[in-house]
C-alpha positions as CSV (number, residue, x, y, z in Angstrom):
1,M,91.9,122.9,158.1
2,S,90.9,119.0,157.9
3,L,90.9,116.6,155.3
4,V,87.8,116.9,152.8
5,T,86.1,114.5,150.5
6,T,86.2,115.2,146.5
7,K,82.4,115.4,146.3
8,E,82.2,119.2,146.7
9,M,85.4,119.4,144.8
10,F,84.0,118.0,141.8
11,K,80.6,119.7,141.9
12,K,82.5,123.0,141.7
13,A,84.6,121.6,139.0
14,N,82.0,120.7,137.1
15,E,80.1,124.0,137.2
16,G,83.4,126.1,136.6
17,G,84.7,123.9,133.9
18,Y,87.8,122.7,135.1
19,A,89.5,119.6,136.7
20,I,91.2,118.9,139.9
21,G,94.6,117.5,139.6
22,A,95.3,114.4,141.5
23,F,98.9,113.7,142.4
24,N,100.7,110.7,143.5
25,I,103.0,110.8,146.2
26,N,105.9,108.7,147.9
27,N,107.6,110.7,150.3
28,M,107.6,114.1,151.8
29,E,109.4,116.2,149.2
30,V,107.0,115.1,146.4
31,L,104.2,116.0,148.9
32,Q,105.4,119.3,149.7
33,G,106.1,120.4,146.0
34,I,102.3,119.6,145.3
35,V,100.9,121.3,148.5
36,D,103.1,124.2,147.9
37,A,101.9,124.4,144.2
38,A,98.4,124.2,145.1
39,E,98.6,126.7,148.1
40,E,100.3,128.9,145.8
41,N,97.5,128.9,143.2
42,K,94.8,128.9,145.9
43,S,93.9,125.4,144.1
44,A,92.1,122.3,145.9
45,V,94.3,119.1,145.2
46,I,93.8,115.5,145.4
47,V,96.7,113.7,147.1
48,Q,97.0,110.2,146.5
49,C,98.8,107.2,147.5
50,S,99.3,103.8,145.5
51,S,99.2,100.5,147.1
52,G,103.1,100.6,146.1
53,A,103.5,103.9,147.8
54,I,101.9,102.6,150.9
55,K,103.9,99.5,150.9
56,Y,107.1,101.6,150.4
57,A,106.3,104.3,153.0
58,R,104.1,102.6,155.1
59,P,100.5,103.5,155.8
60,I,100.7,105.6,159.1
61,Y,103.7,107.3,158.0
62,L,102.2,108.7,154.8
63,K,98.9,109.5,157.0
64,K,100.9,111.7,159.2
65,L,102.8,113.6,156.5
66,I,99.2,114.4,154.8
67,D,97.9,115.6,158.2
68,A,100.8,117.7,158.6
69,A,100.3,119.3,155.2
70,V,96.8,120.0,156.1
71,E,97.5,121.8,159.4
72,D,100.1,123.7,157.3
73,T,97.9,125.2,154.6
74,T,94.6,127.1,153.9
75,I,93.6,124.8,150.8
76,D,91.0,121.9,150.5
77,I,93.0,118.6,150.4
78,A,91.6,115.3,149.7
79,L,93.5,112.0,150.6
80,H,92.8,109.4,147.9
81,L,93.7,105.8,147.5
82,D,94.7,105.0,143.7
83,H,94.0,101.7,142.1
84,G,92.7,99.8,145.3
85,A,93.0,96.2,144.4
86,D,90.5,94.7,146.6
87,F,88.0,95.4,149.3
88,Q,90.5,94.7,152.1
89,I,93.0,97.8,151.1
90,C,90.1,99.9,150.6
91,K,88.9,99.3,154.1
92,E,91.9,99.9,155.6
93,C,92.6,102.9,153.9
94,V,89.0,104.2,155.0
95,D,89.9,103.1,158.4
96,L,93.1,104.8,158.4
97,G,91.1,108.2,157.6
98,F,91.5,108.3,153.7
99,T,88.6,110.6,152.4
100,S,88.2,108.9,149.2
101,V,89.2,105.3,147.8
102,M,89.5,103.8,144.1
103,I,88.5,100.2,143.8
104,D,89.9,99.0,140.7
105,A,88.1,95.9,139.5
106,S,88.6,96.4,136.0
107,K,90.1,93.3,135.4
108,Y,87.4,91.3,136.0
109,S,84.1,90.7,134.3
110,L,81.5,93.7,134.6
111,E,79.4,91.5,136.8
112,E,82.1,90.8,139.1
113,N,83.4,94.5,139.0
114,I,80.0,95.5,139.9
115,R,79.8,93.0,142.8
116,I,83.2,94.0,144.4
117,T,82.8,97.7,143.6
118,K,79.4,97.8,145.3
119,E,80.9,96.1,148.5
120,V,83.4,98.7,148.8
121,V,80.7,101.5,148.2
122,E,78.7,100.2,151.0
123,Y,81.5,100.2,153.1
124,A,83.0,103.7,152.3
125,H,79.5,105.5,152.3
126,A,78.7,104.2,155.8
127,N,82.0,106.0,156.8
128,G,81.7,109.3,154.8
129,V,84.1,108.2,152.3
130,V,83.5,108.6,148.6
131,V,84.4,106.0,145.9
132,E,86.4,106.3,142.4
133,A,86.0,102.9,140.3
134,E,87.3,102.1,136.8
135,L,85.6,100.5,133.9
136,G,87.9,99.9,130.5
137,K,91.3,99.1,130.9
138,L,94.1,101.6,130.1
139,A,97.3,99.9,128.7
140,G,100.9,100.9,130.2
141,V,102.8,100.1,133.4
142,E,102.4,102.2,136.7
143,D,103.5,100.3,140.1
144,E,101.2,97.4,140.5
145,V,99.3,98.1,137.2
146,N,100.4,96.2,134.2
147,V,97.9,96.1,131.1
148,S,99.4,95.2,127.7
149,A,98.4,97.3,124.5
150,E,96.4,94.2,123.2
151,D,94.4,93.8,126.4
152,A,93.4,97.8,126.6
153,T,89.8,98.4,126.1
154,Y,87.7,101.4,125.6
155,T,85.1,101.9,128.2
156,N,81.5,101.0,127.0
157,A,79.1,103.7,127.4
158,K,76.0,101.7,128.0
159,E,78.1,99.4,130.3
160,A,79.1,102.5,132.4
161,Q,75.3,103.4,132.7
162,E,74.6,100.0,134.2
163,F,77.7,99.9,136.3
164,V,77.2,103.6,138.1
165,E,73.5,102.7,138.6
166,K,74.0,99.3,140.1
167,T,77.1,100.3,142.2
168,G,76.5,103.8,143.3
169,C,80.3,104.9,143.0
170,D,80.7,108.5,143.2
171,S,83.2,108.7,140.3
172,L,84.3,106.9,137.5
173,A,87.5,106.3,135.5
174,V,87.2,105.9,131.9
175,A,89.5,104.5,129.1
176,I,89.6,106.8,126.4
177,G,93.3,106.3,125.1
178,T,95.2,107.7,127.9
179,S,97.9,105.2,129.6
180,H,100.5,104.5,132.4
181,G,104.0,105.5,132.0
182,A,106.2,107.3,130.0
183,N,105.5,105.7,126.7
184,K,101.9,106.3,126.1
185,F,101.7,106.6,122.3
186,S,103.2,104.8,119.5
187,G,102.1,107.3,116.8
188,E,100.5,110.4,117.1
189,P,98.6,111.5,120.5
190,K,94.9,110.8,120.2
191,L,92.0,110.6,122.9
192,A,88.5,109.4,122.2
193,Y,86.5,112.6,122.9
194,N,83.6,111.1,120.9
195,R,83.4,108.0,123.6
196,L,84.0,110.5,126.3
197,Q,80.5,112.3,124.9
198,E,78.9,108.9,124.8
199,I,79.5,107.9,128.2
200,Q,78.8,111.6,129.5
201,D,75.3,111.6,127.6
202,L,74.3,108.2,129.4
203,L,75.3,109.0,132.9
204,P,73.4,111.9,135.3
205,E,73.9,115.2,134.2
206,G,77.3,116.4,135.8
207,Y,78.4,112.9,136.8
208,P,82.5,113.0,137.7
209,L,84.6,111.4,135.4
210,V,88.0,110.9,135.6
211,L,91.1,110.3,133.6
212,H,94.1,108.1,134.6
213,G,97.4,107.8,132.9
214,S,97.4,111.4,132.0
215,S,101.1,112.9,132.5
216,S,102.1,114.9,129.7
217,V,105.7,113.4,129.9
218,Y,107.2,116.9,128.7
219,P,110.2,116.6,126.7
220,E,112.1,119.2,128.6
221,S,112.0,117.3,131.8
222,V,113.3,114.1,129.8
223,A,116.0,116.2,128.3
224,V,117.3,117.1,131.7
225,C,117.2,113.6,133.2
226,N,119.2,112.3,130.0
227,E,121.6,115.1,130.1
228,F,122.4,114.2,133.4
229,G,122.8,110.2,132.7
230,G,119.3,109.2,132.7
231,Q,118.2,106.8,129.6
232,L,114.6,107.8,128.9
233,K,113.7,106.7,125.6
234,N,110.8,107.0,123.1
235,T,108.8,108.8,125.7
236,S,105.5,110.2,124.9
237,G,102.8,111.8,127.0
238,V,99.2,113.4,126.7
239,P,99.7,116.9,125.2
240,D,98.4,119.6,127.6
241,A,96.0,121.0,125.0
242,M,94.3,117.3,125.1
243,L,93.9,117.4,128.9
244,S,92.5,121.0,129.1
245,K,89.8,120.1,126.2
246,A,88.6,117.1,128.5
247,C,87.9,119.2,131.5
248,T,86.6,122.3,129.9
249,E,84.3,120.6,127.3
250,F,83.6,117.4,129.3
251,N,82.9,116.0,132.8
252,V,86.4,115.1,133.3
253,C,86.8,116.4,137.2
254,K,89.7,114.5,138.1
255,I,93.0,114.1,136.3
256,N,96.0,111.8,137.5
257,V,99.3,112.7,137.5
258,D,102.4,110.5,138.6
259,T,104.8,110.1,135.7
260,D,105.5,114.1,135.1
261,L,106.4,114.2,139.2
262,R,108.8,111.1,139.0
263,I,110.6,112.6,135.9
264,A,110.9,116.1,137.4
265,M,112.2,114.7,140.6
266,T,114.7,112.4,139.1
267,G,115.8,115.2,136.9
268,G,116.4,117.7,139.7
269,I,118.2,114.8,141.9
270,R,120.4,113.8,138.6
271,K,121.5,117.3,137.8
272,S,122.4,118.0,141.5
273,F,124.8,115.2,141.5
274,A,126.4,116.2,138.5
275,E,126.8,119.7,139.0
276,N,127.9,118.8,142.9
277,P,129.7,115.6,142.7
278,S,131.2,116.0,146.2
279,N,127.6,116.4,147.9
280,F,126.5,114.1,150.2
281,D,123.7,116.2,152.1
282,P,120.2,114.8,150.8
283,R,118.8,118.2,151.7
284,K,121.4,119.7,148.8
285,Y,120.0,117.3,146.0
286,L,116.3,116.8,147.5
287,G,115.8,120.3,147.9
288,P,116.2,121.1,144.0
289,A,114.1,118.0,143.1
290,R,111.2,119.3,145.4
291,E,111.2,122.5,143.4
292,A,110.9,120.8,140.3
293,V,107.9,119.1,141.6
294,R,106.6,122.2,142.5
295,A,106.9,123.7,139.2
296,S,105.6,121.1,137.6
297,V,102.2,120.7,139.9
298,S,102.0,124.7,139.2
299,H,102.2,124.4,135.6
300,K,99.2,121.6,135.7
301,I,97.2,123.8,137.9
302,K,97.7,127.0,136.3
303,N,97.8,126.0,132.5
304,V,96.5,122.8,132.0
305,F,93.5,121.8,134.4
306,K,92.6,125.5,135.1
307,S,91.9,124.8,138.8
308,G,93.7,128.2,140.4
309,N,91.6,130.1,143.1
310,S,89.2,127.3,143.4
311,C,89.8,127.8,147.1
312,K,88.9,131.5,147.2
């Protein structure tokens, strides 16, 4: 097998009424948990690296881990840069062998966002790489992304139409109420499906939309963390049913998950430490943590994104 772009993945997802999970990695165990779950369910998968992950693990290490995963599986895997802040990091990832990059210039004016995104699109497309862009701002904190609730704005449908036409980006991350981190809603969870419909109506038929900040922050996973010494408070996430509706009724072809994997892994490690305080073998606590990640990803694929058997 070899790395693929998301173009064919999204075409199949749109036609089949499901979404491809895009899961963030920082180390080998998280990657193995993701890929094992995707293989188990015969699902295509997007493995993505944030700029923070790249700085932490170093680009060449991450790329070699991905290469190993591709050799070890039979599924379609796309390697994606998550929240690339500028042209330079997008170029570096294209040159390194990523098959998809995201340029996030959403903090700028519409005109500047268009200019920067178009520059990335031109370079990426010339090298056979697809581009995701973002319009609108999601609240929350994740790695180097930090947007206050006051600054968060829903994506404007007419601006989205202009943006896609002028940049030529291959998919668009939209803001409809999701947010980064483990504290997504101060009240009842709510997504603006009407805004999603408006955007969809003005874009080309079948155009792939993306949801960021879409971890469900499962109470059971939070409870495991807190039972064994964690202090996760006032957590809230996007309910599974809301995510399923977005991918089965609208053109949402990619849904990002990071926080759920962090919580699952941290809970697994905390539990191992508490139950085996004399253990100092990393394999004995990273192994259970890897299994927790696998179980979380498998649940997403089977029950939420409905992408199982997309590689059959």
